[in-house]
C-alpha positions as CSV (number, residue, x, y, z in Angstrom):
1,X,-2.3,0.2,-15.6
2,X,1.0,0.2,-15.9
3,X,4.3,-2.1,-15.0
4,X,4.6,0.7,-11.7
5,X,1.0,0.0,-10.8
6,X,-2.0,1.8,-11.0
7,X,-2.7,5.5,-12.3
8,X,-5.5,6.7,-13.2
9,X,-8.3,9.7,-11.7
10,X,-12.2,9.4,-11.1
11,X,-15.0,10.3,-8.4
12,X,-16.0,8.8,-5.4
13,X,-19.7,8.7,-3.8
14,X,-20.5,6.3,-0.8
15,X,-24.0,6.7,0.5
16,X,-25.4,5.4,4.0
17,X,-22.4,3.8,6.1
18,X,-19.9,4.3,8.5
19,X,-17.4,6.6,9.2
20,X,-15.3,6.1,12.5
21,X,-18.1,3.6,14.0
22,X,-21.0,6.4,13.1
23,X,-23.2,6.7,10.6
24,X,-23.0,8.9,7.8
25,X,-25.4,9.9,4.7
26,X,-22.6,10.8,2.2
27,X,-19.1,10.7,1.3
28,X,-17.8,12.4,-1.8
29,X,-14.1,13.0,-3.0
30,X,-12.0,12.9,-6.1
31,X,-9.9,10.5,-6.3
32,X,-6.1,9.9,-7.9
33,X,-4.2,6.8,-8.3
34,X,-0.5,6.8,-9.1
35,X,1.8,3.4,-8.5
36,X,0.0,2.0,-4.7
37,X,-1.4,5.8,-3.4
38,X,-4.5,6.7,-3.7
39,X,-4.8,10.3,-3.2
40,X,-8.4,11.3,-2.0
41,X,-8.9,15.3,-3.0
42,X,-11.7,17.5,-1.8
43,X,-13.0,14.6,0.7
44,X,-16.2,15.7,2.0
45,X,-17.9,13.8,4.6
46,X,-21.9,14.5,5.7
47,X,-24.0,13.3,8.5
48,X,-26.2,14.4,11.6
49,X,-22.5,14.2,13.7
50,X,-20.0,15.9,11.6
51,X,-19.3,17.7,8.2
52,X,-15.6,17.2,7.2
53,X,-13.8,18.9,4.8
54,X,-10.0,18.0,4.1
55,X,-7.5,15.5,2.0
56,X,-6.6,12.0,2.8
57,X,-3.9,9.6,1.3
58,X,-3.9,5.7,1.8
59,X,-0.9,3.7,0.4
60,X,-1.7,0.2,0.1
61,X,1.8,-0.8,-0.3
62,X,3.0,0.6,2.7
63,X,-0.4,-0.2,5.0
64,X,-0.6,3.7,6.2
65,X,-2.7,6.6,5.6
66,X,-3.0,10.1,6.3
67,X,-6.2,12.8,6.6
68,X,-6.2,16.8,6.2
69,X,-9.0,18.2,8.4
70,X,-9.4,21.7,6.3
71,X,-12.4,22.3,8.3
72,X,-15.2,20.0,10.4
73,X,-18.3,20.3,12.5
74,X,-19.0,18.0,15.2
75,X,-22.5,17.4,17.3
76,X,-21.0,15.7,20.3
77,X,-24.4,15.0,21.7
78,X,-25.0,13.3,19.0
79,X,-22.6,10.9,19.0
80,X,-23.7,7.6,20.2
81,X,-20.4,6.5,22.1
82,X,-20.4,10.1,24.3
83,X,-23.6,9.8,26.6
84,X,-24.1,12.9,28.6
85,X,-21.5,14.6,26.7
86,X,-22.1,17.7,24.3
87,X,-20.7,20.6,22.4
88,X,-20.5,22.0,19.4
89,X,-17.2,22.6,18.1
90,X,-15.3,23.3,14.5
91,X,-11.8,21.5,14.2
92,X,-8.3,21.5,12.2
93,X,-5.0,19.3,12.0
94,X,-3.8,16.0,10.6
95,X,-4.2,12.2,11.4
96,X,-2.0,9.3,10.0
97,X,-2.9,6.3,10.4
98,X,-1.2,2.3,10.2
99,X,-1.1,-0.5,11.8
100,X,-0.4,0.5,15.2
101,X,-3.4,2.8,14.7
102,X,-3.4,6.5,14.6
103,X,-2.0,9.3,15.8
104,X,-2.5,13.3,15.0
105,X,-3.5,16.4,16.4
106,X,-6.7,18.2,15.7
107,X,-7.1,22.3,16.7
108,X,-10.8,22.5,18.3
109,X,-13.0,26.0,19.2
110,X,-16.1,25.2,20.4
111,X,-19.2,26.4,22.9
112,X,-22.2,24.8,24.6
113,X,-20.1,22.1,26.4
114,X,-21.8,20.2,28.7
115,X,-20.9,17.2,31.0
116,X,-24.4,16.1,32.5
117,X,-25.8,18.2,33.9
118,X,-23.1,20.7,34.5
119,X,-22.6,23.4,31.8
120,X,-19.1,24.4,30.9
121,X,-20.1,27.2,27.7
122,X,-17.6,28.4,25.4
123,X,-13.7,26.3,24.8
124,X,-11.1,25.8,22.7
125,X,-7.8,23.6,23.0
126,X,-6.4,20.2,21.0
127,X,-7.3,16.8,20.7
128,X,-4.3,14.3,20.1
129,X,-4.6,10.7,18.7
130,X,-2.1,7.7,19.9
131,X,-2.9,4.1,18.9
132,X,-4.1,3.5,23.1
133,X,-6.4,6.4,23.7
134,X,-7.2,9.7,22.5
135,X,-6.4,13.0,24.8
136,X,-8.4,16.4,24.4
137,X,-7.0,18.9,26.9
138,X,-9.7,22.5,27.0
139,X,-9.7,25.6,28.5
140,X,-12.7,27.6,28.8
141,X,-13.6,30.8,27.1
142,X,-15.1,34.3,28.6
143,X,-16.8,34.1,31.9
144,X,-15.8,30.2,33.2
145,X,-12.2,30.0,34.2
146,X,-11.6,26.3,33.5
147,X,-8.8,24.1,32.0
148,X,-9.7,20.1,31.9
149,X,-7.9,16.8,30.4
150,X,-9.7,14.2,29.3
151,X,-8.7,11.1,28.1
152,X,-10.7,8.5,26.3
153,X,-9.2,5.1,26.3
154,X,-9.8,1.7,24.4
155,X,-11.0,-1.3,26.0
156,X,-11.5,-0.3,29.7
157,X,-13.7,-0.8,32.0
158,X,-14.1,3.2,32.2
159,X,-12.7,4.3,29.3
160,X,-13.5,8.3,29.9
161,X,-11.3,9.7,32.7
162,X,-11.5,13.5,33.1
163,X,-9.3,16.2,35.3
164,X,-11.5,19.2,35.4
165,X,-10.0,21.9,37.5
166,X,-11.4,25.2,38.1
167,X,-11.0,28.8,39.3
168,X,-13.5,30.9,40.1
169,X,-15.5,29.5,37.4
170,X,-19.2,31.2,36.9
171,X,-21.8,28.2,36.6
172,X,-25.1,28.7,35.7
173,X,-27.3,26.3,37.3
174,X,-31.2,25.8,35.9
175,X,-34.0,26.0,38.6
176,X,-37.5,25.4,38.0
177,X,-38.5,28.7,39.5
178,X,-37.7,31.7,37.6
179,X,-35.0,32.8,40.1
180,X,-31.7,32.4,38.5
181,X,-28.2,30.6,40.3
182,X,-25.1,31.6,39.3
183,X,-22.1,29.4,41.6
184,X,-18.7,30.2,41.1
185,X,-16.2,26.8,41.9
186,X,-12.6,26.5,42.5
187,X,-11.2,23.0,42.5
188,X,-9.8,20.1,41.4
189,X,-12.7,17.2,40.4
190,X,-11.6,13.8,39.0
191,X,-13.9,11.6,37.0
192,X,-14.0,8.2,35.5
193,X,-16.8,7.3,33.7
194,X,-18.6,4.3,31.7
195,X,-19.4,5.8,28.4
196,X,-22.5,4.2,26.2
197,X,-21.6,1.2,24.0
198,X,-20.9,1.9,20.4
199,X,-23.1,1.1,17.9
200,X,-21.6,-1.3,15.4
């Protein structure tokens, strides 16, 4: 320690905890401390749900922080709070955290998206965080021509709201018989979904 606060460096390793409410296997990072700020460099989070690589900063005096995601892989189907929604995606971007909540945007690219039994395939878009909610604006890639806006709010009876717009979207519907069935969909769908209770 010095007159202007803590200074130093080291390594961080956490095992078998929770990251944003989801269990993780390991978090590792090089840590540098300068005055009231903790800098987490080469940050990596590993779990069965998410693998994140990036950097973070925590200002303990101002009670705020920032997370830069250089790359992340997420398995949505393994998230405990998203019941019936599945996809695998990669993302990057930056988030900030203060007393009001989380703010920022992440760019996403993914495949295998489905809502219940409705397959939507490959997609890209962005996810925006504000203190009251998270909003995902996604667009189908390939043969499926669709655009969707999903909003996940906190403390609501039906926290997930989805507005899905399709234009000649080709949907492959699985049947018990060997004969495939493809359906072309055009129109708007609005959904309000009660999610599974997060595990705490």
